[in-house]
C-alpha positions, -999 to +999 in steps of 0.1 A: -491+222-164-486+244-136-473+220-112-448+219-142-436+255-136-435+255-105-412+223-106-385+239-133-379+265-112-404+291-108-378+319-111-371+305-144-400+293-159-415+330-150-381+348-171-396+322-195-432+327-197-424+368-203-401+355-228-431+336-243-452+370-241-428+391-254-424+368-286-459+369-291-457+407-288-421+409-311-452+387-338-469+418-345-446+445-339-410+444-345-410+408-369-370+417-372-362+404-335-387+379-331-365+349-334-338+367-311-360+371-287-364+329-298-333+325-290-329+339-257-352+318-248-334+289-256-306+304-234-328+305-201-345+273-209-302+262-212-294+284-184-322+269-163-311+232-165-275+245-156-284+255-128-311+221-115-282+199-121-263+220-100-287+218-072-289+184-082-253+174-076-252+196-045-286+172-028-259+145-038-229+158-020-255+167+009-262+128+011-222+121+014-233+108-025-250+076-008-277+078-037-303+054-056-307+057-093-339+071-089-330+100-075-304+108-100-329+100-124-352+127-103-331+155-101-326+150-143-362+152-152-369+183-135-337+193-145-354+192-185-382+209-175-369+249-188-349+237-209-379+218-230-400+256-223-371+273-237-371+250-272-409+253-275-405+285-271-381+291-300-401+264-321-431+292-318-405+321-326-390+300-357-425+295-368-440+327-365-408+342-382-416+315-412-451+331-413-445+361-410-414+362-435-414+386-467-423+371-501-412+373-533-432+361-569 
C-alpha cells in the first residue's frame, strides 16, 4: 500500500491523506461539510491525474516520441492512482453523509 502512495505522487497523496482525516473529523464535528470535503478529495485526485499525465507526456517528448506501448500503459496506470484514492475518499464521505442524515418518521 505504501508503494501506491509513492507511485501516486507523494505530494498529492499526502494532500489526499489529510483530506481523508478531514472527512473523518467532519463526520463527527461538522456533518454538513462532509460531502463538500469529499468533493475536494475528488477534485484533488483528478488534479493529480492531470499532473501525472503531463509528466508522462513530458517523458514521451524527452524520448523524441520513440516509446513503446508498455511505457504509455505504465504511465497511464500510475497517473490514475491519485484519482482512484480521490474517488474512494469521496465515496466514504457520501456513505458517512447518508448514515448521519437525519431521519424523519
